[in-house]
C-alpha positions as CSV (number, residue, x, y, z in Angstrom):
1,M,-14.1,-43.0,-9.6
2,D,-12.6,-46.3,-8.5
3,R,-9.5,-46.5,-6.5
4,I,-6.9,-49.2,-6.1
5,S,-5.1,-49.7,-2.8
6,F,-1.5,-50.7,-3.2
7,D,-1.3,-51.4,0.5
8,S,-3.8,-54.1,0.3
9,P,-3.2,-57.4,2.0
10,A,-3.3,-59.1,-1.4
11,G,0.5,-58.5,-1.6
12,D,2.7,-57.4,-4.5
13,F,1.7,-57.3,-8.1
14,A,3.9,-58.5,-11.0
15,A,2.9,-56.0,-13.7
16,I,1.1,-52.7,-14.3
17,S,-0.2,-51.2,-17.6
18,L,-0.4,-47.4,-17.8
19,D,-1.9,-44.8,-20.1
20,H,-0.4,-41.4,-19.5
21,D,-3.5,-39.2,-20.3
22,L,-6.6,-40.0,-18.3
23,G,-8.8,-37.1,-19.5
24,G,-8.8,-33.4,-18.8
25,D,-5.6,-32.5,-16.9
26,D,-5.4,-35.9,-15.1
27,T,-2.4,-38.2,-15.8
28,T,-0.9,-41.3,-14.3
29,R,2.2,-39.3,-13.2
30,P,1.0,-39.2,-9.5
31,V,0.5,-42.9,-9.5
32,V,4.0,-43.6,-10.9
33,L,5.6,-41.1,-8.5
34,W,3.9,-42.9,-5.6
35,L,5.0,-46.3,-6.8
36,C,8.6,-45.1,-7.2
37,E,8.8,-43.2,-3.9
38,N,7.4,-46.2,-2.0
39,D,9.5,-48.8,-3.8
40,R,6.4,-50.5,-5.2
41,C,7.2,-50.4,-8.9
42,P,6.5,-53.9,-10.3
43,P,9.1,-55.7,-12.4
44,E,7.0,-55.2,-15.5
45,V,5.6,-51.8,-16.5
46,R,3.6,-51.6,-19.8
47,V,2.9,-48.2,-21.3
48,H,0.1,-47.6,-23.8
49,T,-0.4,-44.0,-24.7
50,A,-0.6,-41.9,-27.8
51,N,1.2,-39.1,-26.0
52,P,4.9,-39.2,-27.0
53,V,6.0,-36.9,-24.2
54,G,4.0,-38.9,-21.7
55,R,5.4,-42.2,-23.0
56,E,8.9,-40.9,-22.6
57,W,8.2,-39.7,-19.0
58,L,6.5,-43.0,-17.9
59,T,9.1,-45.3,-19.5
60,G,12.0,-43.1,-18.1
61,M,10.6,-43.3,-14.6
62,A,10.1,-47.1,-14.8
63,R,13.6,-47.7,-16.2
64,R,15.2,-45.6,-13.4
65,Q,13.3,-47.5,-10.8
66,V,14.2,-50.9,-12.2
67,R,17.9,-49.9,-12.4
68,T,18.0,-48.6,-8.8
69,S,16.1,-51.4,-7.1
């Protein structure tokens, strides 16, 4: 499995695209929580998922982060 380091010297990123369900029990929720807790949520968050509950959670977290930043 590949891993992306958000603490890389490459700097900030402008957008991220997320699918909620990654297979099995894995989701992108831990990634989104980390981004929000570390104030690293980019200004543009795209959500592409067939899971309506997952979509609601991801978009809700992104909206809260943008409002509070």
